[in-house]
C-alpha positions as CSV (number, residue, x, y, z in Angstrom):
1,M,-10.1,-5.4,-1.2
2,P,-9.4,-1.9,0.0
3,K,-6.9,-1.5,2.8
4,Y,-6.9,0.9,5.6
5,L,-4.3,2.1,7.9
6,F,-5.6,2.7,11.4
7,E,-4.6,5.1,14.2
8,A,-6.2,4.9,17.8
9,T,-5.9,6.6,20.7
10,Y,-8.0,4.7,23.9
11,V,-9.5,7.6,26.3
12,G,-11.3,7.2,29.8
13,K,-12.6,4.2,30.4
14,G,-10.8,2.7,27.6
15,I,-7.5,2.8,29.1
16,Q,-8.7,1.2,31.7
17,G,-10.3,-1.7,29.8
18,L,-7.0,-1.9,28.2
19,M,-5.5,-2.6,31.2
20,Q,-7.6,-4.8,32.7
21,E,-7.9,-7.0,29.3
22,G,-4.5,-6.7,27.9
23,G,-3.5,-6.0,24.5
24,T,-3.9,-9.7,23.1
25,K,-7.7,-9.2,23.8
26,R,-8.1,-5.9,22.4
27,R,-6.5,-7.2,19.2
28,E,-9.1,-10.3,19.1
29,A,-12.0,-7.5,19.7
30,L,-10.8,-5.8,16.6
31,T,-10.4,-9.3,14.5
32,E,-13.7,-10.1,15.6
33,A,-15.2,-6.9,14.4
34,L,-13.5,-6.8,11.1
35,K,-14.8,-10.5,10.4
36,S,-18.3,-9.0,10.9
37,V,-18.1,-7.0,7.9
38,G,-15.9,-9.3,5.8
39,G,-12.6,-7.8,6.9
40,T,-9.2,-9.3,8.2
41,L,-6.6,-7.9,10.1
42,E,-2.8,-7.3,8.6
43,C,-1.0,-6.0,11.3
44,F,-1.7,-4.8,15.0
45,Y,1.0,-3.0,17.0
46,Y,1.0,-0.9,20.3
47,A,3.3,2.6,19.9
48,F,4.4,5.6,22.2
49,G,3.2,9.0,21.4
50,Y,-0.4,10.5,20.8
51,Y,-1.6,7.1,19.0
52,D,-1.7,4.0,21.0
53,V,-2.6,1.6,18.2
54,L,-1.4,1.6,14.6
55,G,-2.1,-1.0,12.0
56,V,-3.7,-2.0,8.8
57,F,-6.7,-4.1,7.8
58,D,-8.3,-5.3,4.7
59,I,-12.4,-4.6,4.2
60,P,-14.8,-5.1,1.4
61,D,-15.7,-1.4,1.1
62,D,-15.5,2.2,2.4
63,A,-19.1,1.9,3.7
64,S,-18.1,-1.1,5.9
65,A,-15.2,0.4,7.2
66,A,-17.3,3.8,8.0
67,A,-19.7,1.7,9.7
68,L,-16.6,0.2,12.1
69,S,-15.2,3.8,12.8
70,L,-18.6,5.2,13.6
71,L,-19.2,2.1,16.1
72,I,-15.6,2.1,17.4
73,N,-15.4,6.0,18.0
74,S,-19.1,5.9,19.7
75,S,-18.1,3.8,22.4
76,G,-16.2,6.9,23.8
77,N,-13.5,4.5,24.8
78,V,-11.5,4.7,21.9
79,N,-10.8,7.7,18.8
80,V,-9.8,6.1,15.8
81,R,-8.8,7.3,12.6
82,L,-9.0,5.4,9.3
83,K,-6.7,6.5,6.1
84,P,-7.4,4.4,2.9
85,L,-4.0,3.1,1.5
86,L,-3.5,3.3,-2.4
87,T,-1.3,0.5,-4.4
88,V,1.3,2.2,-7.1
89,E,-0.9,1.0,-9.6
90,D,-3.6,3.0,-7.8
91,L,-1.6,5.9,-8.0
92,D,-0.5,5.1,-12.0
93,E,-4.4,5.2,-12.8
94,A,-4.8,8.7,-10.8
95,A,-1.8,10.1,-13.0
96,K,-3.5,9.5,-16.0
97,K,-6.7,11.6,-15.0
98,S,-6.9,15.5,-15.8
99,P,-8.9,17.3,-13.5
100,T,-9.9,20.8,-13.5
101,Y,-9.4,23.3,-10.7
102,R,-9.6,27.0,-10.1
103,A,-7.6,27.8,-6.9
104,P,-9.3,30.6,-4.2
105,G,-9.5,34.0,-5.6
106,Q,-8.1,33.5,-9.3
């Protein structure tokens, strides 16, 4: 199952909701959202800096990840970014491929 790193920033009413509900409730909300598309939460951390929340989840496919991202971002309370994570075996397969490419201006 594909893994994704997520980075999220609470904005506006999202910050107020976090302060009202607490961190555990927000993690539970994400766990339920992932479950609704067949995914599971691997880890979830709060942090200082630009991103308020970081973590990793497993999800059945890219379309499910995109649907979840669209839903969360459409709330206007959280900005989330997803990054697909590759295994070392995925990278081994990529290294075996021989794509062609012409750089701009060449």
